[in-house]
C-alpha positions as CSV (number, residue, x, y, z in Angstrom):
1,M,71.0,21.3,-20.8
2,T,67.3,21.7,-20.2
3,I,66.1,20.8,-16.8
4,V,62.6,19.3,-16.8
5,N,60.2,20.9,-14.4
6,P,59.7,18.4,-11.6
7,F,56.2,19.6,-10.7
8,F,54.4,18.0,-13.6
9,H,51.6,16.0,-12.0
10,R,48.0,16.9,-12.7
11,G,46.5,13.5,-12.4
12,A,47.0,10.4,-10.3
13,I,50.6,9.5,-9.4
14,R,51.5,6.4,-11.3
15,R,55.2,5.9,-10.6
16,S,56.3,4.7,-7.2
17,E,59.2,7.1,-7.0
18,D,56.9,10.1,-7.5
19,F,54.5,9.1,-4.7
20,H,55.0,11.3,-1.6
21,G,53.8,11.2,2.0
22,R,50.6,9.6,3.3
23,Q,52.5,7.0,5.4
24,S,50.1,7.3,8.3
25,E,47.0,6.8,6.1
26,I,48.7,3.9,4.2
27,Q,49.6,2.1,7.5
28,Q,46.0,2.6,8.8
29,I,44.4,1.2,5.6
30,L,46.7,-1.8,5.3
31,G,46.2,-2.6,9.0
32,L,42.4,-2.7,8.5
33,L,42.6,-4.6,5.2
34,R,44.9,-7.2,6.8
35,N,42.1,-7.9,9.3
36,G,39.5,-8.3,6.6
37,Q,37.9,-4.9,7.3
38,S,36.5,-3.0,4.3
39,V,37.5,0.7,4.2
40,S,35.8,3.7,2.6
41,L,38.4,6.4,1.7
42,I,36.7,9.8,1.3
43,G,38.2,13.1,0.3
44,P,37.7,15.9,-2.2
45,R,38.6,15.8,-5.9
46,R,42.4,16.1,-6.5
47,I,43.4,15.3,-2.9
48,G,45.2,12.1,-3.9
49,K,42.7,9.2,-3.5
50,S,43.5,7.5,-6.8
51,S,47.2,7.9,-6.2
52,I,46.8,6.0,-2.9
53,L,44.9,3.2,-4.5
54,L,47.5,2.8,-7.2
55,H,50.3,2.9,-4.6
56,L,48.6,0.2,-2.5
57,A,48.4,-2.0,-5.6
58,R,52.2,-2.2,-5.5
59,P,53.3,-5.5,-3.7
60,E,56.4,-3.8,-2.2
61,V,54.1,-1.3,-0.4
62,R,52.1,-4.1,1.2
63,A,55.0,-6.5,2.0
64,A,55.3,-5.5,5.7
65,Y,51.6,-6.5,6.2
66,Q,51.8,-9.9,4.6
67,L,49.4,-8.7,1.9
68,T,51.3,-9.9,-1.2
69,A,51.0,-12.9,-3.5
70,P,50.6,-15.7,-3.1
71,S,48.7,-15.0,0.2
72,A,46.8,-11.9,-1.0
73,L,45.7,-10.4,-4.3
74,F,44.8,-6.7,-4.9
75,V,42.4,-5.9,-7.8
76,V,42.0,-2.3,-8.9
77,I,38.8,-1.3,-10.6
78,D,38.1,2.2,-12.0
79,C,34.4,2.7,-11.6
80,Q,34.3,5.5,-14.1
81,E,33.8,2.8,-16.7
82,F,30.6,1.5,-15.1
83,G,28.5,4.6,-14.5
84,G,25.7,3.1,-16.6
85,S,26.7,-0.5,-16.9
86,P,24.5,-3.5,-16.1
87,P,25.6,-5.9,-13.3
88,E,27.0,-8.4,-15.7
89,E,29.7,-5.9,-16.9
90,V,30.8,-5.2,-13.3
91,Y,31.0,-8.9,-12.5
92,E,33.0,-9.4,-15.6
93,A,35.5,-6.6,-14.8
94,L,35.9,-8.0,-11.3
95,L,36.5,-11.5,-12.6
96,H,39.0,-10.3,-15.3
97,G,40.9,-8.3,-12.8
98,L,41.1,-11.3,-10.5
99,L,42.2,-13.7,-13.3
100,E,44.8,-11.2,-14.4
101,Q,46.3,-11.0,-10.9
102,T,46.4,-14.8,-10.6
103,E,48.2,-15.1,-13.9
104,T,50.6,-12.3,-13.0
105,T,51.5,-13.9,-9.7
106,G,51.7,-17.5,-10.9
107,L,48.7,-18.8,-9.0
108,S,46.9,-21.7,-10.7
109,I,43.1,-22.1,-10.4
110,G,40.9,-24.4,-12.4
111,P,39.2,-23.3,-15.7
112,I,36.8,-20.4,-15.1
113,D,34.1,-19.2,-17.6
114,A,35.2,-15.6,-18.2
115,T,31.7,-14.4,-19.1
116,G,30.1,-11.7,-17.0
117,T,28.2,-13.8,-14.4
118,Y,28.1,-13.7,-10.7
119,R,28.5,-17.5,-10.7
120,S,31.9,-17.3,-12.5
121,L,33.1,-14.7,-10.0
122,D,31.9,-16.8,-7.1
123,R,33.6,-19.9,-8.4
124,A,37.0,-18.1,-8.8
125,L,36.8,-16.7,-5.3
126,N,35.9,-20.1,-4.0
127,Q,39.0,-21.7,-5.6
128,L,41.2,-18.9,-4.2
129,Q,39.9,-19.4,-0.7
130,R,40.8,-23.1,-1.0
131,L,44.3,-22.0,-1.8
132,G,44.4,-19.7,1.3
133,V,44.4,-16.6,-0.8
134,S,42.7,-13.4,0.4
135,V,41.4,-10.8,-2.0
136,V,41.0,-7.1,-1.7
137,V,39.1,-5.1,-4.4
138,L,40.0,-1.4,-4.7
139,L,37.1,0.6,-6.2
140,D,38.1,4.0,-7.4
141,E,35.5,6.7,-8.2
142,F,33.0,4.5,-6.3
143,E,30.2,7.1,-6.3
144,L,29.7,6.4,-10.0
145,L,29.0,2.8,-9.2
146,A,26.7,3.6,-6.3
147,A,24.7,6.0,-8.4
148,N,24.3,3.6,-11.3
149,E,20.5,3.2,-11.7
150,H,21.0,-0.3,-13.3
151,L,22.5,-1.7,-10.1
152,T,19.9,-2.9,-7.7
153,P,20.0,-3.5,-3.9
154,Y,20.3,-7.2,-4.9
155,F,23.6,-6.5,-6.7
156,F,25.1,-4.8,-3.7
157,A,23.8,-7.5,-1.4
158,R,25.7,-10.0,-3.6
159,L,28.9,-7.9,-3.2
160,R,28.4,-7.9,0.6
161,G,27.8,-11.7,0.4
162,L,31.3,-12.2,-1.0
163,T,32.8,-10.7,2.1
164,T,30.9,-13.2,4.3
165,K,31.6,-16.2,2.1
166,Y,35.3,-15.6,1.2
167,G,36.6,-12.9,3.5
168,L,36.8,-10.5,0.5
169,A,37.5,-6.9,1.6
170,Y,36.8,-3.7,-0.3
171,L,38.6,-0.4,-0.4
172,T,36.4,2.3,-2.0
173,A,37.4,5.9,-2.9
174,S,34.8,8.6,-3.2
175,Q,34.5,12.3,-2.8
176,R,31.7,12.1,-0.2
177,P,30.7,9.6,2.4
178,L,28.9,6.5,1.2
179,F,25.6,7.6,2.8
180,A,25.7,10.8,0.6
181,I,26.6,9.3,-2.8
182,T,23.3,7.6,-3.7
183,A,19.8,9.1,-3.7
184,D,18.2,5.7,-3.7
185,E,17.2,4.8,-0.2
186,Q,16.8,1.1,-1.1
187,I,20.4,1.0,-2.4
188,L,21.6,2.8,0.7
189,S,19.8,0.4,3.0
190,S,21.7,-2.5,1.5
191,P,23.9,-4.3,4.1
192,F,26.8,-3.6,1.7
193,F,27.0,0.0,3.0
194,N,27.3,-1.1,6.6
195,I,30.6,-3.0,6.4
196,F,33.0,0.0,6.0
197,V,35.3,1.9,8.3
198,T,35.4,5.5,7.0
199,L,38.8,7.1,6.6
200,P,38.9,10.8,5.6
201,L,41.8,11.8,3.3
202,G,42.7,15.5,3.9
203,L,45.6,17.9,3.3
204,Y,49.2,17.0,3.8
205,S,50.7,18.1,7.1
206,L,52.8,21.3,6.7
207,A,55.9,19.1,7.1
208,E,54.8,16.9,4.2
209,G,54.2,20.0,2.1
210,R,57.7,21.3,2.7
211,Q,59.2,17.9,2.1
212,L,57.3,17.6,-1.3
213,L,58.9,20.8,-2.5
214,D,62.4,19.7,-1.4
215,V,62.0,16.2,-2.8
216,R,60.9,17.4,-6.2
217,L,63.8,19.8,-6.4
218,A,66.4,17.4,-5.1
219,E,68.0,16.5,-8.5
220,T,67.4,19.7,-10.4
221,G,70.0,22.1,-9.0
222,V,67.2,24.6,-8.4
223,V,66.6,25.7,-4.8
224,F,63.6,27.4,-3.2
225,D,64.7,29.5,-0.2
226,E,62.8,29.2,3.0
227,A,60.9,32.5,2.4
228,L,59.7,31.2,-1.0
229,K,58.6,27.9,0.5
230,E,56.7,29.6,3.3
231,H,55.0,31.9,0.7
232,L,53.9,29.0,-1.4
233,L,52.5,27.2,1.6
234,Y,50.7,30.4,2.7
235,L,49.3,30.8,-0.8
236,V,48.0,27.3,-1.6
237,G,48.2,25.5,1.7
238,P,49.5,21.9,2.1
239,H,47.2,20.7,-0.7
240,P,48.9,18.1,-2.9
241,F,47.4,19.3,-6.2
242,F,47.8,23.0,-5.5
243,L,51.3,22.5,-4.3
244,H,52.3,20.9,-7.6
245,I,50.7,23.9,-9.4
246,A,52.5,26.4,-7.1
247,G,55.8,24.5,-7.4
248,Y,55.6,24.4,-11.2
249,H,55.3,28.1,-11.5
250,A,57.8,28.9,-8.8
251,F,60.3,26.6,-10.6
252,L,59.7,28.5,-13.9
253,A,60.3,31.8,-12.0
254,A,63.4,30.5,-10.3
255,Q,64.9,29.1,-13.6
256,A,64.5,32.5,-15.2
257,G,67.1,33.9,-12.7
258,G,67.0,37.1,-10.8
259,P,64.5,38.1,-8.1
260,I,61.1,36.4,-8.3
261,N,58.2,38.7,-8.9
262,L,55.7,37.2,-6.4
263,G,52.8,39.1,-7.8
264,E,53.2,37.7,-11.3
265,M,53.9,34.2,-9.9
266,D,50.8,34.3,-7.7
267,E,48.7,35.4,-10.6
268,A,49.8,32.5,-12.8
269,I,49.2,30.0,-9.9
270,E,45.7,31.4,-9.3
271,V,44.8,31.3,-13.0
272,E,45.6,27.6,-13.2
273,A,44.0,26.8,-9.8
274,D,40.8,28.6,-10.7
275,S,39.1,25.8,-12.6
276,H,39.4,23.4,-9.7
277,L,38.2,26.0,-7.2
278,S,35.3,26.7,-9.5
279,Y,34.4,22.9,-9.5
280,L,34.5,22.8,-5.7
281,W,32.4,26.0,-5.5
282,Q,29.8,24.8,-8.0
283,N,29.3,21.6,-6.0
284,L,28.3,23.4,-2.9
285,T,24.8,24.3,-1.9
286,G,23.7,27.9,-1.4
287,E,23.8,27.3,2.4
288,E,27.3,25.8,2.1
289,R,28.5,28.8,0.0
290,Y,27.1,31.2,2.6
291,T,28.8,29.3,5.4
292,L,32.1,29.2,3.5
293,A,32.0,33.0,2.9
294,I,31.3,33.9,6.6
295,L,33.3,31.0,8.1
296,T,30.5,30.1,10.5
297,G,27.1,28.4,10.4
298,P,25.4,25.0,10.9
299,I,27.7,22.3,12.2
300,D,26.8,20.0,9.3
301,S,27.8,22.6,6.7
302,L,31.1,23.2,8.5
303,R,31.9,19.5,8.7
304,L,31.3,19.1,5.0
305,L,33.5,22.1,4.3
306,E,36.2,20.5,6.4
307,Q,35.8,17.2,4.6
308,Q,36.2,19.1,1.3
309,C,39.5,20.6,2.7
310,L,38.1,24.1,2.3
311,V,38.2,25.1,6.0
312,E,39.9,23.9,9.1
313,G,38.8,24.5,12.7
314,S,40.7,25.3,15.8
315,N,39.5,26.5,19.2
316,G,35.9,27.0,17.9
317,R,37.0,29.2,15.0
318,H,37.4,28.3,11.3
319,R,39.7,29.6,8.7
320,Y,40.4,29.0,5.0
321,T,42.9,26.3,4.1
322,S,44.7,28.6,1.6
323,E,45.0,32.2,0.6
324,I,44.0,31.4,-3.0
325,L,40.7,30.0,-1.7
326,R,40.0,33.1,0.4
327,R,40.6,35.3,-2.6
328,Y,38.4,33.1,-4.8
329,V,35.5,33.2,-2.3
330,R,35.7,36.9,-2.0
331,R,35.3,37.2,-5.8
332,Q,32.1,35.1,-5.8
333,F,28.5,36.4,-5.6
334,V,26.8,35.0,-2.5
335,E,23.1,35.8,-2.0
336,G,22.6,38.3,0.8
337,L,26.3,39.2,1.2
338,V,28.6,42.0,0.3
339,Q,32.2,41.0,0.1
340,A,35.4,43.0,-0.3
341,G,38.9,42.6,1.1
342,P,38.7,41.0,4.6
343,F,35.1,42.1,5.1
344,V,31.9,40.0,4.6
345,I,28.7,41.9,5.3
346,D,25.3,40.4,5.7
347,R,22.6,43.1,5.1
348,Q,19.7,41.0,6.4
349,R,21.4,39.9,9.7
350,H,23.2,43.3,10.0
351,T,26.5,41.5,10.7
352,V,30.0,42.2,9.6
353,R,32.8,39.7,9.7
354,A,36.5,40.0,9.0
355,D,38.4,36.8,8.4
356,G,35.7,34.9,10.3
357,Q,35.7,37.2,13.3
358,E,32.4,39.1,13.9
359,L,32.8,42.9,14.4
360,N,30.6,45.1,16.6
361,L,29.5,48.1,14.6
362,T,26.9,50.8,15.2
363,T,24.2,51.3,12.6
364,S,26.0,54.4,11.2
365,Q,29.3,52.5,11.0
366,F,27.6,49.6,9.3
367,D,26.0,51.8,6.7
368,L,29.3,53.6,6.1
369,L,31.2,50.3,5.6
370,I,28.5,49.0,3.3
371,C,28.9,52.0,1.1
372,L,32.7,51.7,1.0
373,T,32.5,47.9,0.4
374,E,30.1,48.2,-2.5
375,S,32.5,50.5,-4.3
376,A,35.7,48.7,-3.2
377,G,38.8,49.9,-4.9
378,Q,37.1,53.2,-5.9
379,V,37.1,56.6,-4.1
380,V,33.6,57.4,-2.8
381,H,32.9,61.2,-2.5
382,S,32.3,62.4,1.0
383,D,28.9,63.8,0.0
384,N,27.8,60.3,-1.2
385,L,29.1,58.7,2.1
386,E,27.1,61.3,4.1
387,T,24.0,60.6,2.1
388,A,24.4,56.9,2.6
389,V,24.6,57.3,6.4
390,W,22.4,60.2,7.2
391,G,20.2,60.7,4.1
392,E,19.5,64.2,3.0
393,V,19.3,65.5,6.5
394,L,21.3,68.7,6.8
395,V,23.5,69.0,9.9
396,D,25.8,71.9,10.7
397,D,28.8,69.7,11.5
398,P,31.5,69.6,8.9
399,D,33.6,67.0,10.9
400,R,30.9,64.4,11.4
401,L,32.1,62.2,8.6
402,K,35.7,62.4,9.7
403,T,34.6,61.5,13.3
404,L,32.6,58.5,12.0
405,I,35.5,57.3,9.9
406,K,37.8,57.4,12.9
407,R,35.3,55.4,14.9
408,L,34.8,52.9,12.1
409,R,38.6,52.4,11.8
410,R,38.8,51.7,15.5
411,A,35.9,49.2,15.3
412,V,37.4,47.2,12.4
413,E,41.0,47.0,13.8
414,P,43.4,45.5,12.8
415,Y,41.9,46.1,9.3
416,D,41.6,49.8,9.8
417,N,44.3,50.5,7.2
418,W,41.9,49.2,4.5
419,I,40.0,52.5,4.8
420,V,42.1,55.0,2.9
421,S,41.6,58.8,2.8
422,E,41.7,60.7,-0.5
423,R,42.3,64.2,0.7
424,G,39.7,66.7,-0.5
425,V,37.7,64.0,-2.3
426,G,36.5,61.2,0.0
427,Y,37.5,57.7,1.1
428,A,38.1,54.2,-0.5
429,L,38.2,50.6,0.7
430,R,41.3,49.0,-0.8
431,P,44.4,47.0,0.2
432,P,46.9,49.0,2.3
433,G,50.3,49.8,1.0
């Protein structure tokens, strides 16, 4: 009997039984919506925003908050369909979603002209208010609607007006905060954008991450031991999307029987995760990439990287949210930086960092480490290292390079074992072991 790999999700979670975690966020959102408060859910691509909206659309999820029919209707709109649409098409989609919900739940309202006009939408909401029905509109991929050049400040003012007239509430989902998703200052100045409570959606907790692995495996007969689960969480962090990728490949490896080759498994996970990491990287500015590489910089850049679930801060220091991200960043070209292993070197600022911690090096140590880093993985001949540090100046001291290497190793502890001696040839910068 073939066991289906339970880690199959690459898009939004559409079945209730497959939805995992996020109870704190769901309770917070529903508590706000019950009080008529609009909510802006923000988080990076693939973090689970669409899954939450689809989950909230299920009446059983909202029952404890008295947000089910006939007292409340939830209308889900995917804004990907309206990136270039005129206002009439948006009004029509809202109206059709509303009428579909009234039909599904058995609510009866008078005849409504289903054409795409604001007046028809207004009339439907008016009748629902008379019946004591509250309405929540869930707008997924909202940045595409906000950036639609056919939608004017007047359009958004009308959407805001519906909240005042009928107590309508909105739940938007976007990758960035509302103030950052439209370049049109007139649109941004619309009162519509002032009615939201912002709720960031980030990583799972570590407990939720472990539980996801256990829940997915529950009925398969396959078991991940604690060491494997810890390795997967170290590799990809408690990120819903990356955990599904990691779990998928770990499941394949476990099914094959015998000891799991972690190197091969990690490589397969990194290959599949690479396209998403590339998307995140390409959407960063040069300054944000630089900040991500050195793990320090302007507070605004660090906050954005935190919002994108790329770094997390604690006690004034920042670190990567996963090992695959750290490896990815080290492979990227960043203007002004030399990267290899744990080391990030800024030539202009004459600084060296290792895993976000700045190291204190002399000029000679700095030049020596640069030479090794630029040829990472390869043996650099002793003569070339001496030339890089001291130029062509002849000094009658055959041990000066060895002495400098010892001092450099002490200066970069605990990463000193990255500097490997090749007896009789030179030195190399490469992973220990």
